[in-house]
N, C-alpha and C positions, 0 to 999 in steps of 0.2 A: 525532653526527647533526646534519645541517645543515638539516633541514626536517621537516615533519610525518611521522609514521609511517603508512605505508600498509599496515597490518596490525596484528595483535595476537598475543600469545604467552602461554603459561602454562608453569610449570615442572613440571607433573604432568598425567597423563591426566585426562580428564573422568570423574567418578564418576557424574554425572547426565546424562541426555540433554539437559537444558536448557543444560548447559555445553559440550556438544559443539560443535566448530567447524563452520561451515556453508559449503557450496558448492552451486551450482545453476546451471542454464541457463534457467530459466523454464518448463521442462517437468519434468525430473528434479531432485530435491534429494537431498543427502546430509548426514547428521549424523555427524561423525567424532570418535570417542572418543580415538584415539591411544594405546592401550595396547599396548606392544610384545609382551606375552605373550598377550593375549587381545583383539585389536583388533576393534572393532565399527564398522561403517558402516551406519547406518539409512538405508534407501532410501525416498524418497517420490516422488510424481508428482502433478501438479495434477489429473489425471483421477480419482484414487482417492477416490471417495465411496461410502459404504456404503448400499445400498438400504434404505430404512426405511418403504416404503409411500407415500412422497410423490412418487416419480419420475413419476407420472402425475397428480399433483394439479393441479386447475384453479382459477382465480380464482372467487370466489363470484358467483353470478348475482343481483346486487342492483340492477341499473339500474332495474327497474320500481318499486322502493321508494324511489328517490332523491328524487323530488319531495316525497313525504310527509315524509321526513327533513328536507329543506330547510325545509319549512313549519314544522315543529316547532321547529327551531333558531332560525329567524328570529322565531318566535312567542314565544320566551323560555324554552323547555324546555332547561335546561342539561345534561340527561342523555339527550337524545333519541338520540344516536349510540351509546349503550351497547347498544341492541338492533339495530343495523344490521349484521346478520350472518346467515349461513345456518345457524347453530347448531353448526358444527363446533368441536371442541376445538382448542387451539393445536397447530399442526403445525410441527415443526422441519424445516429442510431436511436433505438427506442429509449426514451428517457426514463430514468429511475424515479420513483415517486413514493411517498408515504402511503400507508394503508388507511389509517383512521387514528383517532385518539380515544383512549379509555378515559372517561371523565367521572370523577367522584366529587359530588357537591354535598356540602354539609353546612349547617348554620355557622356563622362566624364565631370563632371561639375567642376567649380572653386570655389564653395561655401565654406565658412569657418564655423567653429563652429559645427563640427559633434557631434552628441549624439544619442545613442540608449538607450531606457529604457523600462521597463515593469512595469505597474501599477497593483499591486496585487489586489487592490480593484475593478478594472474594467476588468482586463484580457486583457487590450490593450497593445500591443507591438508597440512602436513608434520608427522610425528612422528619423532624420532630419539633413540636411546640407544646409545652405543657404536657398533658396526658396523651396527646395525639402522637402517633408514630406510624410512618409508612415505610416499608422496605420493598425494594424492587430488584430482581435480578433475572437474567435470562439463562436458563439451565443448559449447560453443555451436555448433560446426561439425558435429559428428557425433552429437549427442544421445545420449551414452553416458557412464556414470560410469566413470572411469579410475582404477585403483588400481595403484600400482607399489611392490613390496616388494623390498628388497635385503637381503642377509645375513640370511636368515630362519632361521639356525641349521641343524642337521642335519635337523630334521623340521618340517613345517608341515601343519596340518589346515585345510581350507577347507570351509565349509558355508553354506547359506542357511537362516536360522532365522526363522520367523514369530512366535515366542513373544515378543511385546511386550506391555506393559501394556494391559489392556482388550481384547485380541484375543478375539473370540467363541469360546466353547467349541465351537459348532457349525460353525465355519469348516471347510469341506471342503478339506483340504490334501493335495497329492500331490507327491512329489519325484521327480526324474529325474536320473541321473548317467551320462554316457557318456564314454568316452575318445575323443579326437580327436587328429590328428597334432600339434597345438600343445600339448596337455595334456589338458584335460577341459572338458566343457560341463555345467554344473549348471542345473537348472530347478526352480522351485517354482510350482505352480498352486494358487490358493486360490479356492474357490467360496463366494460369500456364502450364508448360511443362507436358505432359502426363496426363492431367486432363481435365474434363469438367467444371471446376470452373474458374472463371475470376473475375476481378474487373474493374469498369469503373469510371473514374473521369470526372467531368464536371466543367467548369469554365465559368460563364457568365461575359463577359467584357462589362460594361456599360460606355460609353464614353460621357463626357460633352464637347461639342464643337469639332472642329477639324475634321479629316477625318480618317476613318478606312478602311483598305484594307486587303484582304487575302494574307498571306505570309506563306503558309503551311510549318511546321505543326502548325503555330501560326498566329498572326495578326500583322500588322504594323499600328501604330497610329501616326498621325502628327497633331501638333497644338492643342491638347486637353488641356482644363483647368484642368480637373480632370478625373480620371479613378477609377471606383468602380468594384471590382471583387468579385463574390460570387462563392465559390467552395464547391463541395460535392464529396464524393467517395462512391460507393456501391459495395459490393461483391455479386456475383450471379452465378448461373449456366445458361448455354445457353446464349441467347442474351438479352441485356438490351434495353428497348425502350428509346433511347436517346431523341427522340422528346418529349415524355411525361415528362421525368425527366428534360429536358431543360425548358419546360413550367412551371414546378413547381418552378424552380429557378426564372424565369421571374415573376411569381406571387408574389414572395417574395420581388421583387425589390422595394426599397424605398430609401429615403435619408439616408446617413450614420448615422446621429444623431438619426433617428427613429429606425434603426436597433439596434443601441447601447442601446437606452433607453429600448427596450424590453428585451435585454440581462441583463442589469444592475439590473432590478427588481428581478432577480433570483440570479445572481452571487454576486453582492455586498452585498445583504442581508445576504447571507451565509457566505461570507468571514469576514464580520465585527462583527460577533457574539462574537468572542473571540479575545482579544488583550493582548499583553505582552509589558510592558514598564520597562526597566532595568536601567533607568536614565543614559543612556550612554552619552558619550561626544558628543557635537553637531558637532564638526569637524569630528569625526569618522563616525557619521551618514551620513555626506555629501559625503563620499568617494564612488567611484565606487566599485562594488562588488569585482573585482579582487584585488583592493588595500586593501579592508577591510579584505579579506581572509588572507592577510599577517600580520594581527594583531590578532592572535588567542586569545589573552588575553582580547580583547576589548568586553565589554558587548554589544556594537553596533553590533558585529558579531552575537552573539546569538539572539539578537532582530530580525535581518534581516533574519537569517536562520529559526527562528520560523515562521515569517511571510511568507517566501518563502515556507516552508514546508507545511503550511496550504493551501497556494495558489495552489501549485502543486498537493497536495493530492485531493483537491476539483476539480481541472481541469482535473484530470485523472480518476475521478469516475462518472459513469453514466450508460452506457450500461453494464459495468463490473467494478469491482474495479481495482486498479492499478496493472499492471504487474511488473515483475522485473525491467523494464525500465519505469514504469509509463504508459504513453500513447504515448511515443515518442521513435523514433530511426531514425537514418539516414543511417543505414547499414542493408543490408539483412542478414548478418551473425551475428544476435543478440546473445549475450552470453546466454547460457542455454535456447535457443529458445525463450527468452523473455516471459517465461511461468509465470503462477501463481504457486508459490511454497508455499505450505501450512504448512510446518513443521517449519517455523520461519519467512520467508521473507514477505509474504502477511500479516501475523499476526502482525508483527512489524509495517509494513507500515500503517495499519489501526488502530493502538492501541489508537490513540487520538480521534477517531471518536465520541464516546459517551461523554467523558468529555469535549472535545473541540468543542462540538456543531456542528458537521457536519453529520446530519442524511442522507444527500445525499450520503455520503460514505457508511454508513451502508446499505442504500437501494440498492446500487450497489453490495455490498457484498452479501446481501440476494438474489439478482437476480441471481448471479452466483450459489449459493447453490440450489435454488429452480428449476432452469432449468436443473440441473444435477442429481436430486434425482433418476430418473430411473436407471441411471448408478451406483449410489452409492448402490442401491439395488442389481444390478447385481454383484458388487464387493463382497458384503456380501455372496451372494449365491454361487458364483463360487469358491471363495477362502476358505471360512470358513463354507460353508453349513448352513448358518444362515439366519434367518429373519433379517429385519432391514436394516441398512445402514452402509457402510464403505466409508470414503472419500479418494480420491487419494492424493498423495503427490505432483504430478505435473498435471497441466491441461493447455490446450491451450485456454480455454474458451468455447470450443465446447464440447469436450468429457470429461466426468467425470469418465471414466473407468480407472482402475489401469492397466497400461501396461508398465510404465517406472520403471524398476527395474533391478538389477543385483546382483551378489554375494556380491560385496562390498557395494552396496546400496540396500538391500532387502526391498525396500519401500512398497512392497506388504504385508509385515508382520505388518505394522504399523496400529494400530487400534485406536489411540487417535485423529486422524485428525478431525473427525466429532465434537467432544467435543470442540476442540480449535476453529474451524470455527463458531460454534454456540454461543460461549461465547460472542462475540460482539453484537449479536442480543439480547441476554438476558440482557446484560448491557444497551443496548438502551431502551428496554422495561422498565427497572427499572428507568431510568432517566425520562421517560415520564409518568410512572404510568399506563401503559396500555399494556396488553399482546397481541402479535400478534398470532392469532390462528395457523398460518402457522408454526411459530417457535415451538409452543407447540406440533404440530403434528410431526415435525421432531425429537424433543426430545424424544417422545415416541418410534419412530423407532430406535433411538440409544439405548434406554433401552432394546428394544426387541433383538437387536443384542447381547448385553451383557448377556441377559438371555440364549441365545443359545450357546454363545461362552465360558462363564465361567462355565465349567463343571468339571474341574480338581481341586483337592485339595491336600494340603500337609499333613504331618503327624499330624499337629496341627489342622487340619480341616479348615484352611484358603483356600480360592479360590486361584488359580494360573493362572496368565496371561501367557499362553504358546501357540504359540511362542510370544515373546515380542521383541520390537525393540526400541532403544533410538536414535532418529535422531541426527546426522548421525554418531554416535560413536559406539565403540565396547568395550567389556570388555578386560582388559589387558591380560587375560588368556583364552579367548574363542573367538568364531567367532561372527558375527554381530547378527544373530538370537539367542536370549537368552531367559531368563525367568524373569518375574517380574521387568521390568524397572520401575523406579520411576515415569516416565511420564505416562506410561500406567496405573499404579495403581491410580495415582491422577485423570487421565481423566475418568477412569471407575467409580470411587467413585463419582466424581463431576457430571458426566452424569446421573447416576442413581438417585442421590439425587435431581438434578435439574428437571429431568423428574417427579419424585415423587411430587415435589412442584407444578408442572403444571397439574398433573393428580391424584387427591386425590383417585380416585377409584382403582388405582394400587399402591398407595404410600407404603402400608405395604410390599408388595411383593418386590418392587424395593429397598426400604430402607434396608430390611433384606438381600438382595443380597449384597448391598454396605457394610453392617456391617461385612460380611464374608471375605472381602478383607483384606490382611495382612497389618500391619503397615509398615511405612518406616523403613529402616535400617540405623543405624549410624555405619560407618566403624571404623577401628582401628585408623585412623587419626582424629577421632572426626567429620568427615564430613558426611553429608547426602549422602548415597551411591547411585550411578546411577542405580544399580541393587540390589533389595532387596533380591535376592536369595543367600543363603549362598555359599561362595566360589568364587563368581564372583568378580573380582578385578577391581578397577576404573582405567580409562585412563584419566588423568587430562588435558593434553594439547590438547584442542579441541575448535573450534569456537562456537559450539552449547552448549546451557545450558539447554538441554531438561529435565534433572533430577530436575531442580528447577521450573518446571511448577506449582507446588503447591504453590510457593511464588508469582510468576507472570506468567500468568495473573490471576490465581486463588487466592483465599483468604484462602486456606486450611492451609497454614503455615504462621504465622505472629508473630510479637513480643508480641502481646497482649494475644492471646488465646493459643498459642503453643510456649512459649518462648524457651523451650529446642530444639524443632525441628528448630526453627528460628536460634538458635545459631549454630546448625549443618549445616543449609543451608548457614549461613555466612561463616563458615569454608570451605564448599565446594566451595563457590564463590572465596574465597581467594586462594584456591589451583588451580583454573582453569587457564590454560594458554590461550593465545590469538591465538595459532596455526598460521594461515596464515594472521592474522590481517584483517580479513573480517570486514567491517564496521558494519554489522548486529550483529556480535559477541560483539563488544564493546558497542553498544547501548542496546542490550539485557542484558548485564552485568549491565549497568547503571539502567535499569528499575527494575531489581531484587534488586540491592543495595538500590534503593530508597524505595522499600517496606520494606527492613530490616533497614531502618533509618540510613543508612551509607552514609552520605553526602560526606565524603572524597573520598570514592570509586566511587561515582557518578561523582564527579569532575575529578577524574583521568581518568575515561572512556571517558568523554567528551573531556578531553585534548588530549587523543590519537587520537580522530577523528579530532579535530580542528587543531592539529599540524601535522597531517598526510597527508595533501594535498589531501583530499578526495573530494573537491568540485570544480566543473568547474565554469567558469565565469557566466554561466547561473544559478548558485546556485543549479543545479541538481548535484547529488553526483556520486561517483564511488564505486565499490565493494571493491577495494584494495587501499592501499596508492598510492600516486603520480598519482592520477586520472586514475587508471588502471581499465578498464571495466565499462562502463556507467551503472549505477544501482541506483534505487530510494530508496533503503533501508534506507540509512542514512538521506536523505533529508526528507522523509516522517515520519520516526520514531523519529527524534529529537524533534518535538513539544511534543510528548508523554512523553519523558524523562523530559522536563522542567515542564510540568504540574505535573507529579508524584513527582518531587522534592518539589512542593509547596502545592499540594492538593491531597489527596486520599480519596476515599469514598467507602462504601459498603451500602446496604440498611439500616443498623442500626449504622453506624459509620462514623465520619468525622475526618480526620487527617490533621492538618494544619502545614505547614512548616516542614515536616518530614525529609527532606534531603537537606536543603538549603545550597548552597555553600557559603563559606566566601568570595568568589570572586564576589558575587552578593549581596552587603549589602543593596541595596535599589531597590524597584521595585513595580510594580502593575500588577496583572493579573485580567482581567475583563471578566465576562461572562461564566465562567466554570460551567458545569452542574454536579450535584451530582447524585449518584444512589438512593438517597432517595427523589428526586424530587425537589431540590432547586437549583436556580441559585446563583452563588457566585462570589463576587469580593473580592480580597485580596490585601492589600498593606502592605509594611513593610519597616522599616528603621533599622539601627543598634541598636536602642533603643526600638522600639515598633512595633506592627503590629495591623492591624484592618481587620476584615472580615465582609462583609455585605452579609447576606443571604436573598434571596427572595423565600420562600418556596411555593410550590403549594399543599402541603399536610400537614395535622396536624399529628404530631408524635413526639416521643422522640428518640434521637440518642445519642450515646456516643461521646463526643468531646474530642479528644486527641491533646494536644499541647506539646511544650517543657517544660511547667510548670506542666503538670499532666493530669488527666482525670476527667471529670465531665459530668453529664447528661445535655443534651441540649433539651429544649422543643420548638418546632416550631409550629406555627399556620399558616395554609394556608392563603395567601394573606397579611400577616403581616411581613414586613421587620424586620430583626433582626441584630443589630449591635453588634459585638463582639470585644471589645478591648482586646488585648492579652498582657500579661506581657512581660517585656524585657527578653531577653535570658540570 
């Protein structure tokens, strides 16, 4: 092998759904076990959330009580926000769940040489043993799960099976099986308990040769040369017209290669835009994923996890961005409802989208925002009595209303969410050099919210963010709802200034408001304080790093423009404990350390994750060490960490090799996008480095490297080669 491996493989079928190989198109997902004798493909879809009574939940009507709460907090009552509620219990969002599994049973074969693999560049999951071969992908062109089986022996039974872990006993399930000229059409209708909502899955079974007979709830096939299955699932109310949907599947029917070609023009093009080569050992590159995971020091592992992270992130993004579990689960009891959690998790998962050239991810992220804006406006009015928008911390993808909160998690007090969710859209516009008017419009609504919300001031005339919340921490000497969290200050300042940049007609007013916000506070430990309000003490052992939002993802605090604050941020990062060893905490730590040019700290954070047994054989990750709780945070965020180690950019700055680990002495990163509109390739050895820039705009930026700072003039359409001095 002459380069990084763009796939992974295993020498045995998956025994657990967590180890099943993954494929998806951002709408449908598939978990493929790859057992030649009893193959299972679990089908998922972003729209599948189980009604739990919250589908019509609204934000609490608390605006009339807000002034009294502000008075009490400013008056020194540290627990005043504990009672700022309408008395409802904690309400979890509608939980994400799998649809069913497509099962293919055949007599046990005696073939040798089993292998299952997934090709990241094509999205095809393959399993083979002897003459048996199964290939599965989810088409980005046709929105259908494609499964092609050859040499299926003399008999093959195909069925749709809803019996997955945690499936409700009261789920109303009905099967349908009819013969069609191509073979058979299978359907499975599942109605949720106590609901008018349902979902229906359909599988068209196209048989080449042989004989197909009905064997409810599936079909029995004898003597076929090959079988092609096309599967879709649809969520609906009332009844679904199965005949019409079946006809739509039949209209798609073509040869496997034709279906794959249509898909590849979209998937492969996106996946191959950015690659990472760490000059890893060829023998390590050849290992199955489960073996490579036992070699956490190998650069081949980082190469493969980088590739897998891009692949899974792309595959999970389409109708919506990735959930806590990406687009996949094999269990109805998905942890934390399989929600979109916007106070760190979704944000970390999508962190590489702009720089690592995945606009498909950004478009899915934008789709979630724009479809929920009416609910964001409801949140602002109901809770704060304000115009504009406030984003929720948890959403199931349907409702954007804030209703998931409790005393210990007063998420309804958090006002920074809209800024963090909009930041990737702004970054995306900067990379392409064109502003999306929809993003500009939402930025204006965020600014309007702050105009109405920021009405209190301190003795020095600074505006006060009250109530204020720092996800998901609390001061050591007060309750969770507090005053002037560092994150809220950074978000308000950034939101107002960004809105001003996009709306010159309001710029003076919004910049003046931003200028009245107080500065960050440095505490007695020399660390940037999590709360800028005097007297509030820091709680250091926590998985979230909300107070360092100004370092990453913002550019507010950095070693170049604000060195003193950057040093205080570095001290705050050093004091931060890992709490419960959540994967997102370690990688969030690494992203902040990279911005602070602390390569040793980045390496330590990565080591925690690579040594902690966070990755399944599928190369999807877990939330906790020892593969506890299936979760996409680490898998999707790791590529962002590796990019930030090597390249960072703003609209007027390029930083090369800011936090390169000594454990990665040689490598090449190709295709990265900068926020000033240039595509960049970077290669390095222990003695030198070279960057090649392909700018789309003519401009001057500051170039920062380990040897110093200098201006860099770029001309649109003219490649620029930058030899860098040895370290």
